[in-house]
Every structure is written in structure tokens, then in C-alpha cells.
VEXZABA-517713 format. One line per 8 residues: number of its first residue (from 1); for each residue x, y, z of C-alpha. Coordinates in steps of 0.001 Angstrom, whole numbers, always signed. Each point is the difference from the previous one (the first is absolute). Example, Ala and Ser with C-alpha at 12.3 -4.5 7.8 and 13.67 -1.06 7.14 Angstrom:
<sites>
1> +12300:-4500:+7800; +1370:+3440:-660
</sites>
This chain:
<sites>
1> +73465:-130054:-33756; +68:-1438:-3501; +3786:+210:-129; +251:-1790:+3361; -2307:-2799:-1151; +1924:-417:-3255; +3315:-208:+1849; -1346:-2568:+2476
9> -1171:-2263:-2799; +3192:+509:-1985; +2223:-962:+2940; -2175:-2421:+2013; -2610:-1373:-2373; -3797:+353:-238; -1756:+1618:+2948; -2556:-2263:+1712
17> -1122:+2234:+2878; -184:+3800:+140; -495:+1663:+3415; -1020:+3656:+301; +867:+1627:+3326; +812:+3637:-853; -1099:+2293:+2819; +183:+3632:+1068
25> -2250:+2015:+2294; -482:+3250:+1877; -1279:-253:+3570; -1990:+3172:+362; -3556:+1217:-87; -1416:+822:-3415; +45:+3743:+689; +3731:-182:+826
33> +957:-1955:-3139; +1105:+1754:-3193; -1160:-861:-3532; +3599:-895:-849; +73:-2529:+2846; -3266:-1606:-1107; +1395:-219:-3528; +3269:-1594:+1099
41> -1669:-2643:+2197; -2349:-845:-2865; +2910:-286:-2422; +1877:-2405:+2265; -2637:-2030:+1832; -2615:-225:-2737; +1707:+584:-3342; +3167:-1813:+1087
49> -2035:-3182:+289; -1995:+723:-3156; +3176:+372:-2045; +1470:-3129:+1590; -3133:-1968:-811; +84:+1156:-3612; +3636:-1060:-333; -926:-3435:+1356
57> -3049:-340:-2251; +2055:+715:-3114; +1884:-3209:+830; -2665:-2123:+1660; -2877:+383:-2468; +1860:-1311:-3090; +1137:-3031:+2071; -3452:-396:+1595
65> +1540:-508:+3430; +1482:+1921:+2917; -1135:+1392:+3350; -236:+3651:+1049; -55:+548:+3775; -1060:+3443:+1149; +918:+987:+3549; -3066:+1730:+1315
73> -1321:+1093:+3374; -3104:-132:+2127; -17:+3723:-760; -924:-777:-3608; -3483:-659:+1386; -172:+2493:+2851; +1622:+3423:+174; +1378:+1273:+3301
81> +947:+3500:+1177; +3469:+1353:-850; +383:-2408:-2925; -2198:+1377:-2775; +2910:-76:-2479; +768:-3666:+638; -3588:-1212:+436; -1074:+1724:-3211
89> +2807:-1675:-1964; -738:-3440:+1474; -3728:+382:-713; +916:+855:-3580; +2146:-3120:-287; -2860:-2246:+1060; -2216:+1500:-2701; +2781:-364:-2549
97> +463:-3692:+845; -3750:-668:-137; -54:+1390:-3543; +3089:-1974:-1000; -1396:-3303:+1299; -3206:+487:-1971; +1988:+720:-3171; +2144:-3092:+470
105> -3113:-2129:+514; -1533:+1537:-3138; +2946:-1266:-2022; +156:-3386:+1727; +3513:+767:+1247; +1780:-2231:+2501; +1948:+2948:+1470; -742:+239:+3735
113> -410:+3157:+2092; +141:-138:+3818; -490:+2827:+2506; +1584:-402:+3458; -1730:+2217:+2560; +2390:+794:+2859; -322:+1403:+3540; +2379:+2494:+1607
121> +3616:-1133:-290; +3187:+931:+1839; +1959:+1137:-3053; +2314:+3019:-435; -2768:+1926:-1797; -1032:+1728:+3219; +3509:+1367:+444; +73:+1451:-3518
129> -3587:+921:-834; -710:+3704:-455; -2138:+1364:+2826; -1320:+3148:+1618; -248:-1735:+3366; +2125:+1028:+2965; +173:-3536:+1298; +1619:-2956:-1780
137> -2446:-1817:-2296; -828:-3603:+838; -2207:-2753:-1444; -3378:-502:+1609; +198:-2833:+2541; +146:-2945:-37; +3277:+220:-1916; +1446:-2903:-1982
145> +3528:-830:-1113; +825:+320:-3711; +827:-3713:-199; -3707:-746:+393; -747:+2090:-3071; +2802:-1736:-1916; -1465:-3424:+791; -3418:+1144:-1172
153> +1370:+1427:-3260; +1975:-3184:-695; -3111:-2075:+689; -2086:+2164:-2356; +2622:-425:-2728; -176:-3788:+301; -3769:-185:+695; -1535:+3012:-1765
161> -3439:+1060:+1167; -2042:+3131:-484; +814:+1407:+3451; +2017:-1259:+2929; -775:+1718:+3298; +2850:+42:+2515; -660:+385:+3729; -3214:+479:+1964
169> +277:+3824:-154; -250:-243:-3794; -3045:-2244:+288; -1930:+2201:+2404; +995:+3189:-1834; -1331:-1268:-3330; -3071:-1680:+1474; -671:+2957:+2286
177> -26:+2361:-2965; -2553:-2213:-1727; -2442:-207:+2910; +533:+3173:+2067; +1681:+2691:-2078; -1537:+2928:+1885; +910:-1473:+3357; +3588:-427:-1189
185> +83:+3676:-1043; -800:+1023:+3550; +2316:-2525:+1641; +2990:+799:-2225; -583:+3723:+327; +90:-300:+3771; +2979:-2364:+385; +2097:-456:-3111
193> +2066:+3175:-209; +1407:-715:+3448; +463:-3689:-843; +2372:+908:-2838; +2390:+2041:+2170; +2659:-1420:+2307; +1175:+1754:+3153; +3145:+1238:-1771
201> +338:+3702:-809; +1107:+980:-3533; +377:+3218:-1953; -1741:-455:-3380; +1681:+3101:-1422; +3504:-1522:+277; -808:-3710:-310; +1225:-1699:-3196
209> -2528:-2048:-1985; -116:-2176:-3088; -2879:+1597:-1900; +2028:+1467:-2849; +3316:-1808:+390; +1169:-3263:+1612; +1735:+34:+3376; +3745:-648:+32
217> +1196:-3573:+484; -2114:-3051:+709; -2529:+547:+2811; -622:-3753:+320; -3373:-1641:+515; -834:+913:+3610; -1126:+3167:+1719; +342:+1120:+3610
225> -3058:-1785:+1406; +1380:-3542:+12; -615:-473:+3723; -3736:+383:-665; -215:-1809:-3333; -1597:-3421:-431; +1745:-2631:-2100; -2998:-2287:-438
233> -3642:+207:-940; -2316:-2938:+780; -2447:+1422:-2543; +2606:-138:-2779; +1092:-3504:+1036; -3582:-1238:-221; -404:+1650:-3398; +3178:-1588:-1332
241> -922:-3439:+1389; -3733:+165:-572; -265:-3229:-1983; +1990:-1978:+2552; -2036:+1461:+2859; -3300:-773:-1759; +1175:-3516:-837; +1111:-567:+3599
249> -3312:+1330:+1295; -1928:-2270:-2356; +2038:-3038:+1047; -471:+827:+3675; -3734:+440:-545; -235:-3317:-1838; +1954:-1749:+2739; -2298:+1457:+2652
257> -3060:-1107:-1961; +1334:-3544:-383; +874:-149:+3672; -3508:+1126:+917; -1653:-2607:-2226; +2103:-2775:+1545; -711:+1033:+3533; -2330:-2399:+1912
</sites>
């Protein structure tokens, strides 16, 4: 990671924004997951971002500027069945970033750290993720297109904030965990294993995955669920245009008040 950062700055100039998006997972119940698989997911999903952040900080802190954008997930706040490896790593990343922000504030640093919490996306990960399932893995509906995530990450890079929630499923997952954790345990236990499996038979013993080595070629940005994926999120639009919406609401309210006072 350090060599990559040094080469980027040598060839392209100082880095302004660093985005962490490393991800690996095993879709299986905890009792069907090996210690080696837990270790590998932790190395990629958690430590991959930790090492990337450290490489960025070695450049940003001396300059007292720069933005680190961490791609997160609603599952960093609420674990779901079949994804203990991934949820554990994303929970760890949130704790890591909380500590980092406090340290930066302690030193009066102007380096920014943003966490983008995403919903289920139609990316190739579900075609390459290691699994014990006998049906093709899928994101929990509603599914969103990867372009929505890209817009959110770009927005966070230009307008850094502590957390940016993307999509209503992310909102109600995070809020639901805060107010009704036990109820969510029961609901997810009853519905969520089925919700993560498409009606496509697979053989996990012969299926290739990307846990320990990358797949051949370029898999692109999209998965196989494009016909069900949403390209827009009104919730994200409102978040990105909050000031304009509030200003418009205030102006409309003022206009209504003036109209009422002038009425006979």
C-alpha cells in the first residue's frame, strides 16, 4: 500500500482524496466458516482499509489537509445472518474510524474522515463471493445500482461529513438497530437467510471465488440483478441537496406567511 501511494504521488502529484473500498466475504453460517476464512476476510476488509488509511495519513497529516473516504455498509451497525465475516470487519472499521477522528481532533488536524454507509448493491461480488449456499447469493432487496454508490462516494469526497447514509434501507437498518435490536434479531433470523439467496442453483464445491486470489479479467461494475436494481434514491438526493431544500422550504414558508398577512 505504501509503495502504491508513493508511486501515485511520484507520477501524478500529491494525493487529495483517499478512498478505501477493499472487500471480501464468506456467505455462510458461523458454524460452517473456517478460522482461515475469518482471518482472510479480516485481512482484506478490515486491515486493507486500515493500511490504506495509514498510507494516506503519512501524507495528509504533514500537509494538514486531505480527505479519507471509507466505503462502509449498513451492516457496520447491524449484523445479519450468513455474513458474520463481513459484518464483523465492517463493525471493526467503524470503531477504527471513531478512534481516528478523535485523535485528529486532539491534534487540531484539518484532515477529514468520511464514512459512506451503503445498502445492497448489484455488483459482481455476489458472483465471486465464497459461499456454502446451494443457491446463488444476492443482495437483500431493495437492490441499488453501483452508480448510486459512486455518486455518494464522490459527494462525500467533496463534502466530507462523519457519516453519509445511502438509501432508505440503510436508514431503517441503522435506526432499527438503535431502537429495536431484539426485534431485529427475530425478524432477520426468520427472513434474512432466504432473502440472500436467488432462485439459481449453484454447487459451492466447484464454484470459483475471490477470497484468496482475484478472478481472471475485469468483472466490470455490475452484477446479474440489474433488472431489479434501482438507479436513484430520493433519500440520498435529499441528503445531498439538504441546504437547497431547507432554503426553498423557508422561502415558501415566508411567502405563505406574507400572503396570509396581506389577505383581507
